[in-house]
N, C-alpha and C positions, 0 to 999 in steps of 0.2 A: 569204541571199545572192541576188543578182539574176541571173536567167538572161540571158545575153548571146549574141548570134549569134557564130558562129565567125569569128575574124579581127578582131573589134572590139577596140579599145583604149579604155577609158574615160578621159576627161579628168579634170583636177583638179576636186574638189568645190567648190561655191560656199559661202561662209560665209553665215551668217544675214543679215548686213548687205548683202552682195552680192545675195542673193536678194530682199530687200525692195526694194532700189534698182531692180533689174532688172524685177521684176514688179509693183511698186506705184508707186514714185515716177516712173519714166520714163513709163509709160503715162498717169498722171495729169497730168504736166507737158505731154505732147504733146496731150492732150485740151484742157487749158486754153489752150494756145497756138493750136490750131486753132479753138477756140471764139471766142477773142478776135479772130483774123483774120476769121472769118466775121461776127462782130458788127460790126466796124469797116467791113467791106466792104458790109454791107447796112443800116447804121444810117441813119436819115433825116438828110439834110443840113440845115443851117441855112438856112431859106428867106429869100430876099431880099424886102424889103417892096415894092420897085419892080421891075416886070417889063415888058419891052417888050410882051409879049402882053396883060397884064391892065391896064396903065396907059398912058393916052395923055395927053401933056402938050400 
């Protein structure tokens, strides 16, 4: 049996599926979403072949 502090009331237990979703799937999904946002924000843009600075007509 687990020792609990006085006055605490334990909540309902998580099922195995809820545990896997909460501690594996959700953090992995958040990591992938944040990584994708960071990649898109810092990816090199398609460079224009003509530029006002480097090309004079």
